[in-house]
C-alpha distance (Angstrom), angle and dihedral (degrees) to the residues before:
residue distance angle dihedral
M1 . . .
A2 3.80 . .
G3 3.76 88.9 .
A4 3.72 90.1 48.3
R5 3.79 91.9 48.3
S6 3.76 89.7 46.1
S7 3.74 90.2 49.7
Q8 3.75 91.9 47.1
G9 3.78 90.7 47.8
A10 3.76 91.8 49.8
T11 3.69 90.4 47.1
G12 3.74 90.9 47.4
V13 3.79 92.7 50.0
G14 3.75 92.4 43.8
G15 3.76 91.1 45.3
T16 3.78 90.7 50.9
K17 3.78 92.4 49.8
G18 3.79 91.8 46.7
S19 3.75 90.1 47.9
S20 3.77 89.6 50.0
R21 3.79 92.1 51.6
S22 3.77 92.4 45.9
G23 3.80 90.6 47.7
G24 3.79 90.4 51.2
S25 3.78 93.7 50.4
G26 3.78 89.4 42.9
R27 3.77 90.5 54.4
V28 3.83 90.5 49.5
S29 3.80 93.3 48.0
G30 3.81 89.7 45.2
S31 3.79 89.8 52.8
V32 3.81 90.5 49.6
R33 3.79 90.4 50.0
A34 3.80 90.4 48.3
V35 3.82 91.2 51.8
G36 3.79 89.8 46.5
R37 3.79 91.2 51.0
A38 3.81 90.7 48.0
L39 3.81 91.4 51.9
H40 3.78 92.4 42.5
L41 3.81 95.8 45.5
P42 3.84 97.8 79.7
V43 3.80 90.5 54.3
T44 3.78 98.1 42.1
G45 3.79 92.4 38.4
T46 3.79 91.6 51.9
A47 3.80 91.3 45.9
R48 3.81 91.3 50.3
G49 3.81 90.4 47.5
I50 3.80 91.8 50.9
R51 3.78 92.0 46.5
K52 3.81 91.3 48.8
A53 3.82 91.7 50.5
T54 3.80 96.6 45.1
H55 3.81 93.7 45.0
A56 3.83 96.8 46.5
H57 3.81 125.2 122.2
G58 3.79 95.4 20.3
A59 3.81 96.1 -49.9
G60 3.80 90.4 119.0
E61 3.79 94.1 54.2
S62 3.80 94.7 44.8
G63 3.82 94.5 46.1
L64 3.80 94.7 -116.4
G65 3.81 89.6 116.8
K66 3.79 92.0 63.5
L67 3.79 90.5 49.1
I68 3.81 89.5 52.0
E69 3.81 90.0 52.9
L70 3.79 91.7 47.1
H71 3.80 90.7 50.8
G72 3.79 89.1 51.1
V73 3.78 89.5 55.7
N74 3.81 88.9 48.4
G75 3.81 92.0 52.1
A76 3.80 93.2 47.8
G77 3.80 92.2 51.5
D78 3.80 93.7 46.4
V79 3.80 93.3 51.5
M80 3.81 91.0 52.0
I81 3.80 89.7 56.6
T82 3.81 91.2 43.9
V83 3.80 91.7 54.2
A84 3.80 91.7 51.3
L85 3.83 94.9 46.3
A86 3.82 94.9 43.6
S87 3.78 90.9 54.2
T88 3.80 91.2 48.4
V89 3.82 101.3 42.5
F90 3.80 103.2 32.0
F91 3.78 119.2 14.8
S92 3.80 100.5 41.7
V93 3.83 97.7 64.6
P94 3.85 138.7 51.7
T95 3.81 118.9 -84.1
D96 3.82 97.6 -102.4
E97 3.79 92.8 48.8
A98 3.81 91.1 42.9
R99 3.81 90.4 57.1
G100 3.78 91.0 56.1
R101 3.79 94.1 45.0
V102 3.80 93.2 48.2
A103 3.81 91.2 48.5
L104 3.81 90.0 49.6
Y105 3.80 90.2 49.1
L106 3.81 91.6 52.1
A107 3.80 93.4 46.8
I108 3.81 97.7 45.7
T109 3.79 96.1 44.6
M110 3.78 100.7 39.0
A111 3.80 102.5 41.6
P112 3.83 94.1 62.4
F113 3.80 90.6 38.9
T114 3.80 89.5 58.8
L115 3.79 89.7 55.0
L116 3.81 92.5 47.3
A117 3.80 95.5 47.9
P118 3.85 96.8 79.8
V119 3.81 87.7 54.2
I120 3.82 99.0 48.3
G121 3.80 97.4 60.5
P122 3.83 99.1 48.4
L123 3.80 90.1 42.6
L124 3.80 91.7 54.4
D125 3.81 90.1 43.6
R126 3.81 86.8 63.6
L127 3.81 91.4 56.5
P128 3.83 104.5 66.9
H129 3.82 88.5 138.7
G130 3.80 94.3 45.6
R131 3.77 105.8 53.5
R132 3.80 94.4 120.0
A133 3.79 90.1 47.9
A134 3.82 90.6 48.5
M135 3.81 91.5 52.9
A136 3.80 91.1 45.9
G137 3.81 89.9 49.3
A138 3.80 91.3 52.1
M139 3.82 89.5 51.6
L140 3.80 93.8 47.5
A141 3.81 92.3 47.4
R142 3.79 90.9 54.8
A143 3.80 91.2 46.9
L144 3.81 90.9 56.4
L145 3.81 92.9 42.5
A146 3.81 90.0 51.6
L147 3.81 88.2 59.8
L148 3.81 90.2 50.0
L149 3.80 90.8 49.1
S150 3.81 91.1 49.9
S151 3.78 89.3 71.3
A152 3.82 95.7 36.4
V153 3.83 94.1 57.0
V154 3.80 89.4 56.7
T155 3.80 98.7 44.3
G156 3.83 95.8 34.4
G157 3.81 89.6 -137.1
I158 3.78 124.5 167.6
E159 3.82 89.5 -108.5
L160 3.80 86.2 79.7
Y161 3.80 91.2 79.8
P162 3.83 101.8 49.0
A163 3.80 89.1 43.6
A164 3.81 89.7 52.0
L165 3.81 88.3 49.0
G166 3.80 89.6 53.0
V167 3.79 91.3 50.9
L168 3.80 90.4 50.1
V169 3.81 93.9 48.7
A170 3.82 92.3 47.3
S171 3.81 90.4 47.7
R172 3.81 91.3 51.2
A173 3.82 91.7 46.7
Y174 3.80 90.0 53.1
G175 3.82 90.8 47.7
V176 3.79 92.5 50.5
V177 3.80 93.5 51.5
R178 3.80 92.3 42.3
S179 3.82 91.2 54.3
A180 3.79 91.3 46.8
V181 3.83 94.8 54.2
V182 3.81 97.8 47.8
P183 3.85 93.5 88.0
R184 3.81 89.9 56.3
L185 3.81 91.2 55.2
L186 3.80 97.2 43.6
P187 3.84 112.1 137.6
P188 3.82 118.7 -137.4
K189 3.82 114.4 -78.7
F190 3.81 91.8 13.2
S191 3.79 119.0 131.1
L192 3.78 117.8 -142.3
V193 3.82 91.0 -116.1
K194 3.80 90.0 54.0
A195 3.82 93.6 47.4
N196 3.81 92.5 47.4
S197 3.79 91.0 48.8
R198 3.81 91.9 50.7
V199 3.79 90.2 54.4
T200 3.80 93.3 44.6
L201 3.80 92.5 46.6
G202 3.81 89.7 54.3
G203 3.79 88.9 54.2
L204 3.80 92.4 47.9
L205 3.79 93.3 50.5
A206 3.80 91.1 49.6
T207 3.80 89.7 47.8
G208 3.80 90.8 51.6
I209 3.79 90.7 51.9
A210 3.81 95.4 43.8
A211 3.84 97.0 45.0
P212 3.83 97.1 72.1
I213 3.80 89.6 41.6
G214 3.80 89.1 53.4
A215 3.82 90.5 48.1
G216 3.81 89.4 52.1
L217 3.79 91.1 50.0
Q218 3.80 89.4 47.9
A219 3.79 88.7 57.4
L220 3.82 87.9 59.4
G221 3.79 92.0 51.8
P222 3.82 140.6 -52.2
R223 3.81 92.3 -96.6
Y224 3.78 97.5 59.4
P225 3.84 101.0 72.1
L226 3.80 87.2 52.9
Y227 3.79 91.5 51.1
G228 3.80 86.6 52.2
A229 3.81 90.2 50.1
F230 3.80 89.9 51.2
L231 3.81 92.2 55.5
I232 3.81 92.9 44.8
F233 3.80 94.1 50.4
V234 3.80 92.1 47.1
A235 3.81 87.7 55.4
G236 3.80 89.0 48.1
T237 3.80 90.6 52.8
F238 3.80 91.0 61.3
L239 3.80 93.7 38.3
S240 3.82 90.5 57.3
F241 3.80 90.0 68.6
S242 3.82 91.3 54.5
L243 3.80 90.0 72.7
P244 3.83 114.5 107.7
P245 3.82 116.2 -85.2
K246 3.82 90.3 -119.7
V247 3.82 86.7 75.9
D248 3.81 86.3 73.8
S249 3.79 95.7 39.7
A250 3.79 120.2 111.5
K251 3.82 92.6 -155.6
G252 3.79 110.6 135.1
E253 3.80 94.9 18.4
H254 3.76 123.3 123.5
K255 3.75 137.3 -178.8
A256 3.76 114.2 -75.6
L257 3.77 140.4 164.4
L258 3.74 134.0 -167.3
A259 3.77 102.0 -110.7
A260 3.75 141.4 172.0
D261 3.82 96.8 -107.0
A262 3.78 139.2 30.0
D263 3.83 94.1 -104.3
H264 3.80 90.4 65.6
L265 3.78 98.6 44.8
H266 3.78 97.6 90.5
G267 3.77 145.4 -1.7
P268 3.80 136.5 93.6
H269 3.82 92.1 -87.2
A270 3.78 98.6 45.5
K271 3.78 112.6 165.8
K272 3.75 120.6 -126.2
A273 3.76 114.9 -104.4
P274 3.80 114.7 -139.7
R275 3.79 94.0 -142.0
P276 3.81 111.6 20.2
G277 3.78 116.4 -171.0
L278 3.75 144.3 158.1
R279 3.81 90.8 -93.5
T280 3.82 88.3 69.1
V281 3.80 96.1 68.7
G282 3.80 94.2 82.2
T283 3.77 139.0 -78.5
A284 3.81 95.6 -91.5
V285 3.80 92.1 58.3
T286 3.80 96.3 43.1
H287 3.81 94.1 48.2
A288 3.79 91.4 44.9
L289 3.79 89.0 50.2
A290 3.81 91.7 51.3
A291 3.80 91.4 50.2
N292 3.80 90.8 48.6
A293 3.80 89.8 48.5
S294 3.80 90.1 58.2
L295 3.82 90.4 51.5
R296 3.79 91.8 46.7
C297 3.80 90.0 48.8
L298 3.81 88.0 51.5
S299 3.81 89.7 50.1
G300 3.81 93.1 53.1
F301 3.79 90.8 44.9
L302 3.81 94.5 50.7
I303 3.80 93.7 45.2
F304 3.79 95.3 55.0
F305 3.80 100.8 29.8
L306 3.80 94.6 48.8
A307 3.81 92.1 41.0
F308 3.81 91.5 58.9
L309 3.81 94.8 34.7
L310 3.80 93.6 52.8
R311 3.79 92.4 45.9
E312 3.81 89.1 59.5
H313 3.82 99.5 29.6
P314 3.81 110.9 25.6
L315 3.79 122.6 -164.8
T316 3.81 113.5 -80.9
G317 3.78 111.3 -71.8
E318 3.80 94.9 0.0
S319 3.79 135.7 100.4
A320 3.79 122.3 -114.8
A321 3.81 92.2 -104.6
V322 3.81 92.8 50.0
S323 3.81 91.3 46.0
L324 3.80 91.7 52.8
G325 3.79 89.5 45.5
I326 3.81 92.8 53.4
V327 3.79 92.8 51.0
G328 3.80 92.1 43.4
V329 3.80 93.5 50.1
S330 3.82 90.3 47.4
A331 3.80 91.7 52.4
G332 3.81 92.0 45.7
A333 3.80 92.4 48.3
G334 3.80 91.0 49.5
N335 3.79 91.4 48.9
A336 3.81 91.8 49.6
L337 3.81 91.3 47.3
G338 3.80 91.3 50.4
T339 3.78 90.8 50.8
A340 3.80 91.7 47.4
V341 3.81 91.2 50.1
G342 3.79 88.1 51.3
A343 3.81 89.1 54.0
W344 3.81 91.1 53.0
L345 3.80 95.9 45.3
K346 3.77 117.2 106.8
Q347 3.80 122.9 -152.9
R348 3.81 104.5 -33.8
A349 3.79 130.2 156.6
P350 3.82 106.3 -98.9
E351 3.81 89.5 -147.8
I352 3.81 91.7 60.8
I353 3.80 91.6 47.7
I354 3.82 91.3 53.9
V355 3.82 94.1 47.5
T356 3.80 91.2 48.9
V357 3.79 99.1 47.8
V358 3.82 94.3 44.2
A359 3.81 89.7 52.1
F360 3.80 88.6 48.8
V361 3.81 93.9 53.0
L362 3.81 90.9 44.1
G363 3.80 90.2 57.9
A364 3.82 90.6 47.7
A365 3.82 91.9 50.1
I366 3.82 93.4 50.0
T367 3.80 91.1 48.1
A368 3.81 92.5 48.9
A369 3.82 91.1 48.6
I370 3.82 93.1 51.8
F371 3.81 97.3 41.7
F372 3.79 100.7 30.6
G373 3.79 111.6 -169.7
A374 3.79 144.3 128.3
L375 3.81 96.2 -91.2
L376 3.79 94.4 47.7
V377 3.81 92.2 48.0
A378 3.81 89.9 54.5
C379 3.82 90.7 45.5
L380 3.81 91.6 50.6
A381 3.79 90.5 51.0
A382 3.81 90.4 51.1
V383 3.82 94.1 46.4
A384 3.82 91.8 46.3
G385 3.81 90.5 51.5
F386 3.80 91.3 47.9
A387 3.81 93.2 48.6
Q388 3.79 94.8 45.1
A389 3.81 92.2 51.8
L390 3.81 95.6 50.1
A391 3.80 94.6 40.6
K392 3.82 92.5 51.1
L393 3.80 91.8 48.6
S394 3.79 89.0 51.5
L395 3.81 92.5 48.2
D396 3.80 90.4 51.7
A397 3.79 89.6 50.1
L398 3.81 91.3 51.5
I399 3.81 92.4 50.5
Q400 3.80 90.8 47.2
R401 3.80 90.1 47.8
D402 3.80 102.9 42.0
V403 3.81 107.0 28.1
P404 3.83 121.1 79.4
E405 3.79 111.7 -110.3
L406 3.78 95.4 -122.7
V407 3.81 91.2 64.3
R408 3.79 98.5 26.9
T409 3.79 94.0 104.2
S410 3.81 89.7 54.0
A411 3.78 89.8 52.7
F412 3.79 91.1 49.5
A413 3.81 91.8 46.7
R414 3.79 93.0 50.9
S415 3.79 93.4 43.8
E416 3.81 91.5 49.1
T417 3.80 89.7 50.0
L418 3.79 92.8 50.6
L419 3.80 91.7 47.7
Q420 3.79 91.5 48.0
M421 3.79 91.2 50.2
A422 3.81 90.0 48.9
W423 3.80 88.1 53.3
V424 3.80 90.7 50.8
I425 3.82 92.2 48.3
G426 3.80 90.0 50.9
G427 3.79 90.3 48.0
G428 3.79 91.1 50.0
I429 3.81 91.3 52.2
G430 3.79 89.4 48.9
I431 3.79 92.1 52.2
A432 3.81 93.5 47.5
L433 3.83 99.0 46.8
P434 3.81 122.0 94.5
L435 3.79 112.4 -103.6
N436 3.80 96.1 -101.2
G437 3.79 115.6 132.8
T438 3.79 99.5 -152.5
L439 3.81 92.6 45.8
G440 3.79 92.2 47.2
L441 3.79 96.0 50.7
S442 3.81 90.6 45.3
V443 3.80 87.6 58.0
A444 3.82 88.7 47.3
A445 3.81 90.6 53.8
A446 3.82 90.4 48.7
I447 3.82 91.0 52.8
V448 3.81 92.5 53.3
A449 3.81 93.5 41.9
T450 3.80 90.8 54.7
G451 3.79 91.9 52.2
W452 3.80 94.5 45.0
L453 3.81 98.4 45.2
T454 3.81 93.2 48.8
T455 3.80 95.7 49.5
V456 3.80 109.1 30.4
R457 3.84 96.2 86.1
G458 3.79 93.5 46.3
L459 3.80 93.5 48.2
L460 3.80 94.1 47.3
S461 3.80 90.1 48.1
A462 3.80 91.3 50.1
A463 3.81 90.4 49.1
R464 3.83 91.3 51.7
H465 3.79 93.2 50.8
G466 3.80 93.1 42.6
G467 3.80 129.7 -128.0
Q468 3.74 125.4 -77.8
A469 3.80 95.8 -109.8
R470 3.75 113.9 -158.4
P471 3.80 125.6 -145.5
R472 3.74 118.5 -88.6
V473 3.82 113.9 -102.1
A474 3.77 125.2 -139.8
């Protein structure tokens, strides 16, 4: 019994000591885990918050949430490249030289892009089963081109311009495919305007987060934003394949051709049109496209005209950099607000939205031209951003609604090309004009007035007769 008690006592003492040691190490490991959780929480918490927001209201079940996240990655990568190129082409040289370099950039990149545009749409139309691969390819191409640009921005070599062209073409190809797949990922009770705005808003938020990061990397050296873009686009390449398989499905599609009249627009026995063109997709789409072109032309004009004007004549009491920042933030805030409003809109006629916002920006442009001043310039930038966002969402919805799916990517490719060319034309006018604020904003008002007056009757007529809604695809 003594031996047993002794043994029990020894065991008890030993057990207590062992328990004490194990408790001590447990407390240390628990503390380490707590610190790890505290450090990890901002990342995981942010990721969970993003996932909750992007997957809300059925977007997670339909797959739209993953497209929103992919578009955010796309926006973050694009803004990294934009920061690097803007610093190289515009901000690093005197105003007179910058005008010439910007004009050269527009000419070299956009002239070939115009020739490539008729090829992109039909090529993507032939890939109904490869949409995820097409989006991944556009991401990978930009990742590789970002590496090429990382050396060109340092040396200033001529390869900067073809590489920038490649980035632009890949970005447009991604945008065309992304717009074409939205109807397949539409959650129940979602309008097309609302779905498009959700996707666009995700891209804008990612752009807003990535822009200051890109500026910080630019401060380290011109290469670093492009290295960041490379990593982001590589991630986007893999993320493209996480989209639901129904993105690649041809279920619900039928033969269709762009034709000169409504009888040829769809059906299994569609007749060949001798001269197919974008004008054949319906009056609502063509008028909406013309109105959007006027807003995009205004956007290009304001970007370049105000950039050079404010470099030479900053806003009262502010430096050139601060003046540009105020106008840029105003435009970005307006664009984000327009996208957010689009996300909150219920079923509304896209034609009415376009007519309303173009009239709104026309009034703002006329007011800013008559009473030119710092506050009105910032307000015009905000209103123009708001109108452009809502009008583009409505145009996308009209194309998704009225154009047969088999040729929808062609319609998006051609519309994107026309809008890009309108932006370039506006930018060219802005570069060529004398740096006079009242004159410049008068020209801006004339641009918008031309677009509004030539499309308002057609859009209102199309809204009265109603769109040719197409059946929902699985």
